[in-house]
The first five atom37 places (N, CA, C, CB, O) and aatype in JSON, in Angstrom:
{
  "aatype": [12, 19, 12, 2, 9, 18, 18, 16, 3, 2, 16, 10, 18, 19, 2, 10, 2, 6, 19, 9, 3, 3, 13, 2, 9, 15, 12, 10, 11, 11, 1, 19, 13, 2, 9, 10, 3, 3, 18, 3, 9, 6, 2, 9, 19, 10, 2, 9, 9, 15, 6, 2, 11, 2, 2, 9, 10, 10, 3, 3, 13, 9, 1, 6, 18, 2, 11, 11, 18, 8, 7, 2, 9, 12, 9, 1],
  "atom_mask": [
    [1, 1, 1, 1, 1],
    [1, 1, 1, 1, 1],
    [1, 1, 1, 1, 1],
    [1, 1, 1, 1, 1],
    [1, 1, 1, 1, 1],
    [1, 1, 1, 1, 1],
    [1, 1, 1, 1, 1],
    [1, 1, 1, 1, 1],
    [1, 1, 1, 1, 1],
    [1, 1, 1, 1, 1],
    [1, 1, 1, 1, 1],
    [1, 1, 1, 1, 1],
    [1, 1, 1, 1, 1],
    [1, 1, 1, 1, 1],
    [1, 1, 1, 1, 1],
    [1, 1, 1, 1, 1],
    [1, 1, 1, 1, 1],
    [1, 1, 1, 1, 1],
    [1, 1, 1, 1, 1],
    [1, 1, 1, 1, 1],
    [1, 1, 1, 1, 1],
    [1, 1, 1, 1, 1],
    [1, 1, 1, 1, 1],
    [1, 1, 1, 1, 1],
    [1, 1, 1, 1, 1],
    [1, 1, 1, 1, 1],
    [1, 1, 1, 1, 1],
    [1, 1, 1, 1, 1],
    [1, 1, 1, 1, 1],
    [1, 1, 1, 1, 1],
    [1, 1, 1, 1, 1],
    [1, 1, 1, 1, 1],
    [1, 1, 1, 1, 1],
    [1, 1, 1, 1, 1],
    [1, 1, 1, 1, 1],
    [1, 1, 1, 1, 1],
    [1, 1, 1, 1, 1],
    [1, 1, 1, 1, 1],
    [1, 1, 1, 1, 1],
    [1, 1, 1, 1, 1],
    [1, 1, 1, 1, 1],
    [1, 1, 1, 1, 1],
    [1, 1, 1, 1, 1],
    [1, 1, 1, 1, 1],
    [1, 1, 1, 1, 1],
    [1, 1, 1, 1, 1],
    [1, 1, 1, 1, 1],
    [1, 1, 1, 1, 1],
    [1, 1, 1, 1, 1],
    [1, 1, 1, 1, 1],
    [1, 1, 1, 1, 1],
    [1, 1, 1, 1, 1],
    [1, 1, 1, 1, 1],
    [1, 1, 1, 1, 1],
    [1, 1, 1, 1, 1],
    [1, 1, 1, 1, 1],
    [1, 1, 1, 1, 1],
    [1, 1, 1, 1, 1],
    [1, 1, 1, 1, 1],
    [1, 1, 1, 1, 1],
    [1, 1, 1, 1, 1],
    [1, 1, 1, 1, 1],
    [1, 1, 1, 1, 1],
    [1, 1, 1, 1, 1],
    [1, 1, 1, 1, 1],
    [1, 1, 1, 1, 1],
    [1, 1, 1, 1, 1],
    [1, 1, 1, 1, 1],
    [1, 1, 1, 1, 1],
    [1, 1, 1, 1, 1],
    [1, 1, 1, 0, 1],
    [1, 1, 1, 1, 1],
    [1, 1, 1, 1, 1],
    [1, 1, 1, 1, 1],
    [1, 1, 1, 1, 1],
    [1, 1, 1, 1, 1]
  ],
  "atom_positions": [
    [[200.71, 48.15, 178.27], [200.78, 48.89, 179.51], [201.21, 50.31, 179.22], [201.74, 48.22, 180.51], [202.21, 50.54, 178.54]],
    [[200.45, 51.27, 179.72], [200.78, 52.68, 179.52], [201.46, 53.2, 180.77], [199.5, 53.51, 179.18], [200.82, 53.42, 181.8]],
    [[202.79, 53.39, 180.66], [203.57, 53.88, 181.77], [204.6, 54.86, 181.23], [204.25, 52.72, 182.56], [205.41, 54.51, 180.38]],
    [[204.57, 56.08, 181.73], [205.55, 57.09, 181.35], [206.47, 57.32, 182.54], [204.87, 58.42, 180.89], [206.0, 57.58, 183.65]],
    [[207.76, 57.22, 182.3], [208.75, 57.42, 183.36], [209.7, 58.51, 182.89], [209.52, 56.08, 183.7], [210.24, 58.46, 181.79]],
    [[209.91, 59.49, 183.76], [210.88, 60.53, 183.43], [211.53, 61.04, 184.71], [210.21, 61.69, 182.65], [210.99, 60.91, 185.81]],
    [[212.7, 61.63, 184.54], [213.5, 62.11, 185.66], [213.77, 63.59, 185.49], [214.83, 61.33, 185.78], [214.23, 64.04, 184.44]],
    [[213.46, 64.35, 186.53], [213.75, 65.78, 186.53], [213.83, 66.27, 187.97], [212.68, 66.56, 185.73], [213.13, 65.75, 188.84]],
    [[214.65, 67.25, 188.22], [214.79, 67.87, 189.54], [215.01, 66.84, 190.65], [213.55, 68.7, 189.86], [214.35, 66.9, 191.69]],
    [[215.91, 65.91, 190.43], [216.27, 64.87, 191.41], [215.1, 63.98, 191.8], [216.82, 65.52, 192.64], [215.1, 63.39, 192.89]],
    [[214.1, 63.86, 190.94], [212.92, 63.05, 191.22], [212.58, 62.2, 190.01], [211.72, 63.94, 191.62], [212.62, 62.67, 188.87]],
    [[212.25, 60.93, 190.27], [211.77, 60.02, 189.23], [210.24, 60.06, 189.26], [212.32, 58.56, 189.44], [209.62, 59.73, 190.27]],
    [[209.66, 60.46, 188.15], [208.2, 60.52, 188.04], [207.72, 59.33, 187.22], [207.75, 61.87, 187.38], [208.26, 59.03, 186.16]],
    [[206.69, 58.66, 187.73], [206.11, 57.51, 187.04], [204.6, 57.76, 186.92], [206.41, 56.17, 187.8], [203.89, 57.81, 187.92]],
    [[204.14, 57.91, 185.69], [202.71, 58.06, 185.42], [202.19, 56.73, 184.91], [202.42, 59.22, 184.39], [202.65, 56.22, 183.89]],
    [[201.24, 56.17, 185.63], [200.69, 54.86, 185.29], [199.22, 55.02, 184.97], [200.91, 53.84, 186.44], [198.43, 55.42, 185.83]],
    [[198.85, 54.7, 183.73], [197.47, 54.83, 183.28], [196.94, 53.45, 182.92], [197.36, 55.81, 182.06], [196.61, 53.18, 181.77]],
    [[196.88, 52.6, 183.92], [196.42, 51.22, 183.75], [195.7, 50.79, 185.01], [197.6, 50.26, 183.43], [195.85, 51.4, 186.07]],
    [[194.92, 49.74, 184.88], [194.3, 49.11, 186.05], [195.42, 48.53, 186.9], [193.27, 48.01, 185.63], [196.33, 47.89, 186.38]],
    [[195.36, 48.75, 188.2], [196.37, 48.22, 189.09], [196.03, 46.76, 189.4], [196.48, 49.06, 190.4], [195.13, 46.47, 190.19]],
    [[196.77, 45.86, 188.76], [196.59, 44.43, 189.0], [197.98, 43.81, 189.19], [195.83, 43.75, 187.81], [198.99, 44.51, 189.14]],
    [[198.01, 42.51, 189.42], [199.28, 41.83, 189.7], [200.3, 42.01, 188.57], [199.04, 40.35, 189.94], [201.47, 42.26, 188.83]],
    [[199.85, 41.87, 187.34], [200.76, 41.99, 186.2], [201.35, 43.39, 186.11], [200.04, 41.64, 184.9], [202.56, 43.55, 185.94]],
    [[200.51, 44.41, 186.21], [200.99, 45.79, 186.07], [201.89, 46.21, 187.23], [199.81, 46.74, 185.97], [202.85, 46.95, 187.03]],
    [[201.59, 45.75, 188.43], [202.47, 46.04, 189.57], [203.81, 45.33, 189.38], [201.81, 45.6, 190.91], [204.86, 45.9, 189.71]],
    [[203.79, 44.13, 188.86], [205.04, 43.41, 188.59], [205.89, 44.18, 187.57], [204.74, 42.0, 188.07], [207.1, 44.3, 187.75]],
    [[205.26, 44.68, 186.52], [205.99, 45.46, 185.51], [206.51, 46.77, 186.11], [205.08, 45.75, 184.3], [207.62, 47.19, 185.81]],
    [[205.7, 47.39, 186.93], [206.1, 48.63, 187.6], [207.33, 48.39, 188.46], [204.95, 49.2, 188.45], [208.3, 49.15, 188.39]],
    [[207.3, 47.35, 189.27], [208.45, 47.01, 190.13], [209.69, 46.78, 189.28], [208.14, 45.77, 190.98], [210.77, 47.31, 189.58]],
    [[209.54, 45.99, 188.25], [210.7, 45.65, 187.4], [211.33, 46.91, 186.82], [210.27, 44.7, 186.27], [212.54, 47.1, 186.9]],
    [[210.52, 47.77, 186.24], [211.06, 48.97, 185.59], [211.63, 49.97, 186.59], [209.98, 49.64, 184.77], [212.74, 50.47, 186.41]],
    [[210.88, 50.26, 187.64], [211.34, 51.26, 188.61], [212.54, 50.74, 189.38], [210.2, 51.63, 189.58], [213.51, 51.48, 189.56]],
    [[212.51, 49.5, 189.85], [213.62, 48.98, 190.63], [214.89, 48.84, 189.79], [213.26, 47.64, 191.23], [215.99, 49.03, 190.31]],
    [[214.76, 48.52, 188.51], [215.94, 48.49, 187.64], [216.57, 49.87, 187.52], [215.57, 47.96, 186.25], [217.8, 49.99, 187.55]],
    [[215.75, 50.89, 187.39], [216.27, 52.27, 187.33], [216.96, 52.63, 188.64], [215.13, 53.28, 187.02], [218.06, 53.19, 188.64]],
    [[216.32, 52.3, 189.75], [216.89, 52.64, 191.06], [218.18, 51.88, 191.34], [215.89, 52.36, 192.15], [219.05, 52.38, 192.04]],
    [[218.31, 50.67, 190.81], [219.54, 49.91, 190.98], [220.69, 50.54, 190.2], [219.33, 48.46, 190.52], [221.85, 50.43, 190.61]],
    [[220.38, 51.2, 189.1], [221.43, 51.8, 188.26], [221.76, 53.24, 188.64], [221.0, 51.76, 186.81], [222.88, 53.69, 188.4]],
    [[220.82, 53.96, 189.23], [221.01, 55.38, 189.52], [220.65, 55.66, 190.97], [220.16, 56.25, 188.57], [219.79, 55.01, 191.56]],
    [[221.32, 56.64, 191.53], [221.07, 57.03, 192.92], [219.96, 58.08, 192.94], [222.37, 57.58, 193.59], [220.22, 59.29, 192.92]],
    [[218.72, 57.61, 192.99], [217.56, 58.49, 192.98], [216.84, 58.32, 194.31], [216.6, 58.18, 191.77], [216.48, 57.2, 194.68]],
    [[216.63, 59.42, 195.02], [216.02, 59.32, 196.34], [214.54, 59.67, 196.35], [216.74, 60.22, 197.28], [213.84, 59.3, 197.3]],
    [[214.04, 60.35, 195.35], [212.64, 60.78, 195.35], [211.89, 60.16, 194.19], [212.54, 62.31, 195.29], [212.35, 60.2, 193.04]],
    [[210.73, 59.59, 194.49], [209.87, 58.99, 193.46], [208.47, 59.52, 193.66], [209.9, 57.43, 193.52], [207.95, 59.57, 194.78]],
    [[207.85, 59.92, 192.55], [206.43, 60.29, 192.56], [205.72, 59.33, 191.63], [206.21, 61.79, 192.12], [206.0, 59.29, 190.43]],
    [[204.81, 58.56, 192.19], [204.03, 57.59, 191.44], [202.63, 58.18, 191.26], [203.98, 56.2, 192.17], [201.88, 58.32, 192.22]],
    [[202.3, 58.52, 190.02], [201.02, 59.14, 189.71], [200.12, 58.08, 189.07], [201.2, 60.37, 188.77], [200.34, 57.68, 187.92]],
    [[199.11, 57.64, 189.81], [198.17, 56.63, 189.32], [197.0, 57.36, 188.67], [197.68, 55.68, 190.47], [196.2, 58.0, 189.36]],
    [[196.9, 57.26, 187.36], [195.86, 57.98, 186.61], [194.58, 57.16, 186.53], [196.36, 58.31, 185.2], [193.5, 57.72, 186.36]],
    [[194.69, 55.87, 186.64], [193.56, 54.96, 186.52], [192.56, 55.18, 187.66], [194.03, 53.51, 186.51], [192.93, 55.56, 188.77]],
    [[191.3, 54.94, 187.37], [190.26, 55.01, 188.39], [190.33, 53.82, 189.33], [188.88, 55.08, 187.74], [189.93, 53.92, 190.49]],
    [[190.83, 52.7, 188.83], [190.87, 51.47, 189.6], [192.21, 51.35, 190.31], [190.63, 50.24, 188.68], [193.19, 50.88, 189.72]],
    [[192.26, 51.77, 191.56], [193.49, 51.72, 192.35], [193.37, 50.6, 193.37], [193.77, 53.07, 193.05], [192.5, 50.63, 194.24]],
    [[194.24, 49.61, 193.26], [194.26, 48.5, 194.21], [195.24, 48.86, 195.32], [194.65, 47.15, 193.5], [196.45, 48.72, 195.16]],
    [[194.71, 49.32, 196.44], [195.55, 49.79, 197.53], [196.42, 48.69, 198.13], [194.71, 50.4, 198.61], [197.52, 48.97, 198.61]],
    [[195.95, 47.47, 198.11], [196.74, 46.36, 198.66], [198.0, 46.16, 197.83], [195.9, 45.05, 198.69], [199.09, 46.0, 198.38]],
    [[197.86, 46.16, 196.5], [199.02, 46.0, 195.63], [199.96, 47.2, 195.73], [198.57, 45.79, 194.18], [201.18, 47.04, 195.7]],
    [[199.4, 48.39, 195.83], [200.24, 49.59, 195.99], [200.98, 49.55, 197.32], [199.39, 50.87, 195.89], [202.15, 49.94, 197.39]],
    [[200.32, 49.09, 198.37], [200.99, 48.95, 199.67], [202.13, 47.94, 199.6], [199.98, 48.52, 200.75], [203.18, 48.15, 200.2]],
    [[201.93, 46.85, 198.86], [202.99, 45.86, 198.67], [204.17, 46.47, 197.93], [202.45, 44.64, 197.91], [205.33, 46.22, 198.27]],
    [[203.88, 47.28, 196.91], [204.94, 47.96, 196.16], [205.75, 48.87, 197.09], [204.34, 48.79, 194.99], [206.98, 48.84, 197.07]],
    [[205.06, 49.66, 197.9], [205.73, 50.58, 198.83], [206.55, 49.81, 199.86], [204.7, 51.48, 199.54], [207.67, 50.2, 200.19]],
    [[205.99, 48.72, 200.38], [206.69, 47.92, 201.38], [207.99, 47.34, 200.79], [205.78, 46.79, 201.89], [209.03, 47.38, 201.44]],
    [[207.91, 46.81, 199.57], [209.11, 46.27, 198.93], [210.12, 47.37, 198.62], [208.74, 45.52, 197.65], [211.32, 47.17, 198.77]],
    [[209.62, 48.52, 198.18], [210.5, 49.67, 197.93], [211.26, 50.04, 199.21], [209.69, 50.88, 197.4], [212.47, 50.23, 199.19]],
    [[210.54, 50.14, 200.32], [211.16, 50.55, 201.59], [212.16, 49.53, 202.1], [210.09, 50.77, 202.63], [213.1, 49.9, 202.8]],
    [[211.99, 48.25, 201.77], [212.96, 47.23, 202.16], [214.26, 47.36, 201.37], [212.37, 45.84, 201.97], [215.34, 47.14, 201.91]],
    [[214.14, 47.72, 200.09], [215.3, 47.73, 199.21], [216.01, 49.09, 199.14], [214.89, 47.33, 197.84], [217.22, 49.15, 198.97]],
    [[215.25, 50.17, 199.28], [215.8, 51.51, 199.04], [215.47, 52.42, 200.21], [215.25, 52.1, 197.72], [214.55, 52.16, 200.98]],
    [[216.24, 53.48, 200.32], [216.04, 54.41, 201.43], [215.78, 55.81, 200.89], [217.27, 54.41, 202.36], [216.57, 56.73, 201.12]],
    [[214.7, 55.95, 200.19], [214.33, 57.24, 199.62], [212.93, 57.63, 200.01], [0.0, 0.0, 0.0], [212.35, 57.09, 200.95]],
    [[212.42, 58.57, 199.29], [211.06, 59.08, 199.54], [210.17, 58.69, 198.38], [211.06, 60.62, 199.74], [210.55, 58.84, 197.22]],
    [[208.98, 58.19, 198.69], [208.03, 57.84, 197.64], [206.7, 58.49, 197.96], [207.88, 56.29, 197.52], [206.24, 58.48, 199.1]],
    [[206.09, 59.06, 196.92], [204.79, 59.69, 197.06], [203.87, 59.11, 196.01], [204.9, 61.24, 196.92], [204.24, 58.98, 194.84]],
    [[202.66, 58.76, 196.41], [201.67, 58.24, 195.47], [200.54, 59.23, 195.4], [201.16, 56.83, 195.89], [199.99, 59.66, 196.42]],
    [[200.19, 59.61, 194.15], [199.08, 60.54, 193.92], [197.95, 59.82, 193.28], [199.51, 61.73, 193.05], [196.91, 60.42, 193.0]]
  ]
}
């Protein structure tokens, strides 16, 4: 899985260069939510580089994020 995560200017940036499927969304949730549990980060930018974007899985990710955290998330 190709995922680059970095933090700068009070924002967590996640670049994902993989097909959006159940496994990759599960890994994304695990990594991002673990970071958010440890640090008080309010802004997330999720940059999907892959051509294959599964909007249903991304919507599920956003819905779960909004239930657990109270920040801002942007998907590009």
